[in-house]
N, C-alpha and C positions, 0 to 999 in steps of 0.2 A: 426431805418431801422433793426437792428434787432432782433429787438419782431413782427416787420412787417414780416419779412421771414420767423420767427417762427410760426406765422399765416399761411399763406401763405403755409408750410411744412406739418404742420400738419393739415390742411383743418378744421382749429375747432377756437371758439371763445372760447379763457381762457380770462375770467375776472382777469384784474391784479389790487390788491388795496393796495396801501402803505402803512404802520403801522408805521407810523411816529408821531411825535409829543413828548411834553415835558413830564417831569412827575419825581416826585422827590421820588425816591425809595430808602429807610432805606438801607446800606448796612451792613450785619452784619458777625458778625467773624466765621460765624456757618456754612457757606458754604466750598464748597472742591475746588472752583473756583478759581485761582490764572487769578489776573486782566490783562491784558493786552488790549494796545490802539493796535484795528484792524480800525484804520484811512482809509478810504476810499475802506475798506472791504464790501461787500454786502453778508446778506444770506439772503438764498429763504426757504420760507416755504411752501409749493402745497395740497393742501386737494381737495377732491372732493366735502367736504361738506361746502362750503363756511360761508352759512348761520349760520353754526353751531360754525364754529373756527375764523369768522371776522362779528360780528353782528354791526348791530351801536351803538353810547353810549348812556348808557342808555336802549337798549331794554330787557334787563337781567341782573341778578347779576355776572353769572357765565361766559357772555360775554362780561360784562367790567374787569373784572378777567385778561380774556385773553386777555384784551385791554393795561392791564397794567401790562401786564407781556412782553408783546412784545417791548413796551416802555423802559422796564426796560432794555431789551436784547439793546439796542441802546445808553441804559448811560451807562450802565457796560462796556461794548468794545468799544466806540465811533463808531459805525459803523452803518452801513443801515441794516433794519430789512424791509422783503419782504413778506405779504400774498399773495398768487396768487390761483385762482380757477381752478383746471381739470376738464376734463371731465370723468365720471364716468369709463371708460375706456381709464385710461390715457396712458396706455402702448404707445400706437403710438405717441403723442405728448413727453411722455421725450424720447421715442428711437430716433427721429428725429430730438430733439436737439441734445443727444448724438455725431448721425452720424456726424453732421456738426459744433459743435463745437459752437451751442446757446449757452444762461445760460439757465443751467439745476439746478431745483431745489435741494439744501442741504439735506433737510428731507420731502418726502412725505407724507402725510397721502391718503394710498390707500385701498383699497381691498386685501387679501392674495394673491387672485389669480393674481393680478396684480404684487403684488412681487416676486409670485412663477416665473410667465414666465420670469419678469426680472435678475432673478436670475437664471435662467437657458440658457440665453446669456450674461451671468456675468455684469449686469445690475445696480447690487446693492452691497455695500459692506458690508461685517458684520460687528455688531458694536464691536464682539470683538477685531476686529483690527483698532479701534481706541484711539491713547492714549489717556491716563485717564478716561474711561470708566472701571468700575466695572460690567461686564454683568452680573454677580453673587447678586447683588443689588437687588431682589424682589420688596423689596421697594420701588425703584425707577423706574427699568425698566419693573416692571409686575410682576404676577406669573408667573411660568414656566409654571405648567399648561393653562395657557390663552394664551402666546403667543408661545407654542410646535411648532402651527399651521406654523411657521414662523423659524424653527429649521432647518435647511437643511448642511447635510455633517459634524455634529459636532457641528456649532457654527449658531450663531444668529442673522438672518438678518433684524426680525421685533421686535420693541418694544409697551409697552404700556405704555403712561406716564401714570402710579399710582400715582404721585403727582400731577397733574393738575385738574381742576375742571371737565372736561367731564367723564360722568360716564360710564363704562364699558358695552359691547353689547354684547349678546349669547343668545342663543336658550333655549325655554323650561320655559319660565317665565308667569303663571297663574296669570292674573287678576281678581280680582271678587270682584262683586256689594255685599257693606255690608248694605245696605236698601232692597233689594231682600232676603238678610240672613234673617234679621231680620222679613219683613211681611211676606215671605212664612215659617218660623218659621224653618229654616236648619243647620241643625249640622254648628257649626262654625269651619272652616280651622285653625283659629288661636289656637282653642281648641285643636282639632284633631291632628294640628301637635305638641303641648307642652306635650298632654298626647299620644305622638305614634302610632296613630291613623288613621295616612292619608296615604292612603294605593287605592291599586286600588279598592276593596271592597267599601270602606265607599266613595270613590269620588265618583263610579257610583251612590250609593244610593241615597247620592242627586241628581244627574242627573235625576234618576227615579221620586223623588218627585218633581223635578221643573219642568218637562216638563207637560206642557199643553196648549191648546187652549184657548183664550179668544175673542172675539167679531173678527173675523176673524183674528186675530193674534194670530201667533204661540209663544209660551213663551219656551224656551231651558234652559236646564244645561250649554250646552258648545258650544260655539262658536268658530272656527279655524280660524286662519288668514291666507287668502291664497290669497294674493293682487300680488306675485309675478310672479306669475303662476300656470299652471295646472301640481303643483307636489303633494301636498301633502305631502311632505318630512318633514313638520314640526313635522307634527301630527305622525308619521312614527317613524323617529330617535327616537324623544321626548320621546314616549311611548315604545321602545326599549332600551334607556338607561336607563330607570327609573327600569329596569328589567334586568340590569347587558348584555346586549348583548351590542356588539361593532362590528364597521364596520369589523375591521380585529381580527383574534385570530390565533393563534402558531397551528399550524400541521405540523406533520412531523420535526418538528425542525424549522419550517419558519413561516412569516406570510400567511397568507390567507384570503380569501375570508370569513365574520366572519358573515354574516346576514343571514344566514341560519343557526345559532345555536340556541339549543334548546329554551336558553333564548329571542333573538332575534325573532322567528314564534312563541313563546308563545306570545310575546305583539302586534303583527301583528293582529294579532286573538282576544286577547282583545280590541283592537283601534278599528276591523272593526266592531266586537260586537256593539259597541256604533254607528256606524253609520247605522248600519243593523235594532236595535233597535229604531232609527230615535230618539237617548238622544242628540246628536252633529248632529252641521252641519258645511259647511264653507261658509266663507263669502269672499267676493270679494269690499267689499266697504269700501274702503281705510278711509273714515270716523268711522267706528267703531259703527255707528248707532246704530245698536242691541245690543250691550253695553254698549254703554254711553245713549242710551232710554230706558234701562230697561227690554230689552227684551231676557235677557240670564244671567246667574246666574255670568259665567265664560268664561273669554276668551283668546284663547291660540294663543301666537303668537312669537319672537323674542322682547328680553326684550324694546330695545328703542321704543316700541309703547308704555310704559308706563315709559318713564324716559328723551328722549331728546323733549327739548322745542326750539326750532327754529323757523323762521319767514314765515317760507313754509310747516313747520311740523305739520299738523294736526291732529296728533295722542293724543300727550300727553291728557289722559281721566283729568285732572286737570281744564285743560281750559274748559270741558264742564257736570263736577260732580266732589262730593266735597268728596264721599263716597265709596273709592273702595281700595283694598287692592292687596298685591304682596304674594303669594304663590309658591312654586316648585309643579312640577307636583309632583302627587303620587305615592308612590314605590309600586313595584310589587312584587312577591312572593319568587321572586329569591334572593333580595338582604336586608340588613337591612332597616326597615322602618328608614325613613331620607335620603337615598338617594334622590340627587336632581335633577340627569337629565338632569341638563343643559349642553350645549356644546358648543365648536366653531367650525364651519366650516374654509373650505381652503379657503374662500372668507372674512372671520372678517378683518376688517380692522383692521392696525396697522400702525406705522410709520419707513418708511423703507430710506436709504441714497442713492442712485443714485450712481454712480461713474461717472466720469467726469466732477466733479463740477470746480469752477474757485477755492475755498477754501483750503488749505493745510490740511490734517488730521488734527497736531496739535492745530490748530486753529477750527476748526469741532469739537474735545474733548471738547476744551473749553466754547465754545457754548453752544454746546448739554447738555452738564453738569448742567450751568447755567439755560440754559433754559427747561429742563427737571424737575427742582429740585421745592423746595417748593415757592413758591410767596413771602411770608413771615413768617420769621423765629419766629414770637412773637405769629401769631394764630394758622400756620401752616394748613391753609384749602387746601382740598387735596377733591376728588370726594368721598370720605365716609362723609365728614360733609355738602358739597353739598346736595346729596342723603337723609339724616337723616334731613335735617333744609329745604329744598326747594324743594322737589319731594314728598316724601311718607307722607301720613297721621298718620301713626301710627309705635311705634318700631320696633313692628314685622315684619312691611316688610323689615326696613332696614335688620333685624337680619337676613331675608331670603335672601335676596337676596345676601349682602357678603356671607354668608354659598354657595350660588351657583357660586360665583363669586369663592373660594378657592377649590368647588369640580370638575369643571367644563371639564370635556374630548373633547378628539379632536375626531373627524369624520374621522380622518386619511385619507381624498381625495386627500392632495397632491403624494400620492405612486400610486392612479388610475386616474390620472387626466385626462387623453386623454380619459378615460370612466366612466367619473363622471355623464354625461349625462345617460348615461343607468342604474346607478346606482337610478337617480332621475325616469324615467321613470318603474322601477319595481315598485317603489313606489305607483307612479299615477298608475298603475294596479291593486295593493294591494287595495288603498284608494277606486277608482273609482268603486270595486266591493265590497266592504264591507265588506271584509276580506277574499273573497275568491280567490283561483287560488293561493296562497300564495306560496306553495314548489313548482309550475310551472315557477313563477315570478322570483324566488332564483335560481332558477337549470341552468335559461336561461342564466343568468349573473353571473353564480358561476365562470366558470372558465376562460371565457374573465378579470374578475377583478384579479383573483387568478396571471395567466398569468402576467397582468400587472406592479405586485405588485412587483412578483419574477423579472423582466426585470427589474424594478424601484431602487429596493434593493440588489438585489443580481447578476447583470447584466445576467440573462439566457434569 
């Protein structure tokens, strides 16, 4: 009856799957978890991507390890553990359950924007406040650079399961077609990377060499993934961060709008020139066909387009092509060569802890410490091992990806949350005009964003 009421209140269909089953998990002395019998207790893990975190048995190796992890939690604490699917905008469902005392998930995998909205109404609790959790353990809870989008008021409200098998997601990853690199006799990105020559100039030279028409088919050096909407923000943000630009910079001792800096303006002009010279094109094709069918050397998108493998995701190129590589976006003239330009936005998915759950903080701390540890202390398999063994085709790919994770920057969008759409529209304007009108587009939003930041950070 409670679950039925939950559905009626939320006006949403929430898929509930119980991750029950038996499994003999060898207990080791290496864990920092103190065993406790939590009979009659139920812990709920809610996720907006159920097909990623709860797959059918034998669908994928990483999926099987997650199922094993859930069974291990039940065995360790003699409790019940459930995995439930949440809608993309999980905020109404979580808030409705909290409002009327229904089952609230103990942990949720949601976008950082949902986590931030919950934070604003005291709907999530900080990991710092959970007994037994050392949030400074970056090896367990995620790199500070990567989870900074969920750090509010000096406390950490969201974490990344760094010891899980799920690969982190970020903006700014380039995929490239090794077959075309060889067939068209183009400079090898790996070699340019190793020789510290992976720059805007060398990248543009490759795009110029690659661009040609043949049998009414246009071949490009770069295709830009724009499946989310008419923003073009992936391209513009990546270019800006590759030249040392930032969303916010210090002006008169306070953070203020930064996309109008010299570094950012130069980056948008350069990115626009690639569009104006017909060296790059946007794609709305969710299957990445221009890239997988050999019509483009490079593909720029969010990193999950090259790493996620789920029953409902057609993106992973390895399902359609075997010779592709990973590379970070080339470095601009204002930064050292090797600057990766990887970034996380406020919307980046992390794990959050809703308030008003049925479990005590001390019990939750025990389960969380166990839940987010390595599954097997003998093999110690984490996402880095999965990346090397099951996703990439070359050691250089893993090296580049892990450097992107370590160097990732935050777009600071929480500080101008109410006007983030205005920034996206400004990027769209520059994108559609192929680099023209940059000054006007940035001037139009500069004061609005700065005022928003000063209100949120300084109470002005």
